[in-house]
N, C-alpha and C positions, 0 to 999 in steps of 0.2 A: 737572789731577788724575788723579794713579795712584790702583787701586783700594789700594795700601800705605797712600795718603795718606789717604785715605777714611777706608781699615779706621784709622789711628791717628788720627784727630777724631772718626768716634767713640768709642772706646776714651775722650779724654780726657773727652770727657761724658758716658758712663754711668760714668767714676770720679769726677766731680767727681757726679754725681746717686745713687748708691750709693757712696757711700768705704767703707764694710765690706764685702766681695768673700768672704762666705763662704756655703757650701754649704746648705740648708734642712734636708736631713734633720740629722738631733740624733742623736749618738752620739759614748762616750768613748775607745773600743777600735778600732784600726787596721781589723780583722776587722765591729767589730759597723755599720760605711759598708757595708764590702761587703754587708752579708745588707742593711739598711735599704734601700740599692740595688735589690735584688734583688727588694725588698718593694715597692720603688714603681713597676713595673710595668704598666700602667694602675690608677695607683693615684694619689689625690693625696701630694703629701712629708706635710700635713696629718693625714692621716687613721696612715701611716705612723708617724711620731713620738707617737702615742696610742697605737698598737700595739706598737710597737719599746719602750714606756716600759715596761711588764710583760712581755713578751719576755726583755730585756736581761736581769729582776730574775729570771727563774725559770729564764733557762742564763745565769747570771752570767759563763761561761767557756765558750776554744771546745771543749774536754775535754767541756762537757755536752750543747754541742749535736752535737757524735761521736757520745755517748753515748746520746741523748733517742730514741723514740719516735715517729715518725717522724708518726703520729697523732696524737701531743700537740703536737705544730708545728702542725698542720694547724688543731687546735680556736684554737691561740692566736691565728694569724694571720689567719684565714676573713676579717675585712674588710676586706680588704685583696682581697679576688678570686683568682680564680688558684691558688687554697691549696694545693691536692693538690700540683701541681709547685710554686710554688714551695718549698715543704716538702721536697718531695723534693732538688731541687737545694740549700737550705740545710744537710739532712743529708749529702747526698752531699760538696759543698765544703767541709763542716765538716771533714770525714772527709781527704781529700784535701790540706787547707792542713795537719793532722798528720802524716798519711803520705810525705807526700812535700816536704813543705816545713819542715816542724821547728815548725809551727804559726805561720809569718810570711808573712804578705801576699807573695807576688812584688812585685818592681819595675819590669815587662818586659811590653809588651804580649803580646808568645807564652806566658809562663806564667799569665799572668790570664786567657786567655780559653781557654787549653786547661782552667780549672776550669769543673766544671758550673752551667749557667744563666748564664756571664758572657761580654756582648758585649764592645762594644769603647767602648759609652758607658760602662759602668762600670767598666771595666778603666781606660780616662783619667781618670775622675772621681778615682779611687784614686791615679795616674801622680801630677796635679796637687795633688791636695787630702793624700794621705798624704804623696807623694817630693817633691811641689814640682818638680816635671820637666812642661818644657811639655805640653801636654797641651787638647784641642778638644774638649767631649765635644756633642756634636751632637744632644741631644733636641729635642722637639718645637718650643719655643720659641727654641731657638738655630737651624733648621733655615726656622721662618717669618719669622721679624723676619730673617734675613741676606740670604732670597731678598728680599725685599720692601727691603731697602737698596739690591740689586744686589750684597752681595757675594759671593754664593751662587749656582745655577741647579738646581732639583730639588729632592727628596724625601727621594733615596735617602743614609740617613744617612754613607755609606762615602766616596760621591762627594761630599759637600757637606762632611763634615773633607777629604779632599784637597784640596778648592778652598780652603779656608779657610783651610791649611797657607801657598799662597801669597800668602796680603796680611793673616794678623793678625801682630804679633808675639807668637815663641814665648814671649819673659818676662813677656805679658802677655793670654797665648792663655787660661789657666785660671781666670783673675781676671774676665775677661771673659767666659762660659759666664755663671758665675754671675750678675754685674748684667744680663744676655743674659736671664736667667728670672725675675730679678725686674720690671724690665723688663715684659715680657712678662705680668707678672699685672697690674701699677699700669697702664700706657698701650696699649701694642701688641698688644690683645687679640684672640685669633681673629677674631670676627663683630663685635665691637666697638671698633675702635681708634679709641683718643682723640688723632684728630691733630689736632684741632687743641689740644690739650695736648704733643705732644712735642718735644720737645728736638732731634729727630732728624731734623726733618720737612724739611727741608733737606735732604739728604742722601738721600731716602726718594724711591725708583722707584712704588711702592706707589700714593701720591695719586694720580696722575694717573690711576687705574685706574678 
């Protein structure tokens, strides 16, 4: 069995387990996903969703973020941690989006990663969820589980992304990454994986360690 064939089987099983592949972050406008993802660094999606509920009410437009006082953003996002750095990024990226991109999110990696505080993981999420383009979001769940399954090696996000592009079906890659997150929370946990309940047990290298 080739790695591509193995990846196809894994994607099929995860699709059966999680047919509705959706992002855990809650948003209505594309730029809100960008902000929510920025807040999710070293913070749970559940907490981010609590914070953004009030944040997006207080700042209902991109222009309102761009004209806000950074200190006010800081206070509202404090529960997410790293609030000073994140608030500065949110303020700056709102202004860059308006000034350079006419208030629209870019649809390519180079422009997205030119935004303050935005790396490849967030850029891939935007391209997959907003623009429905092939994308691979190498978050901690993706890296951990794909390593265990033998689809990738190492913990460098960009290197893992490069490896996964070689084996994943591009048309299914974005949904696969969403499903991996749910699977990582429910079954393939970092410290206490439920190997006896795992539908991918026969595909996994980790069980022999």
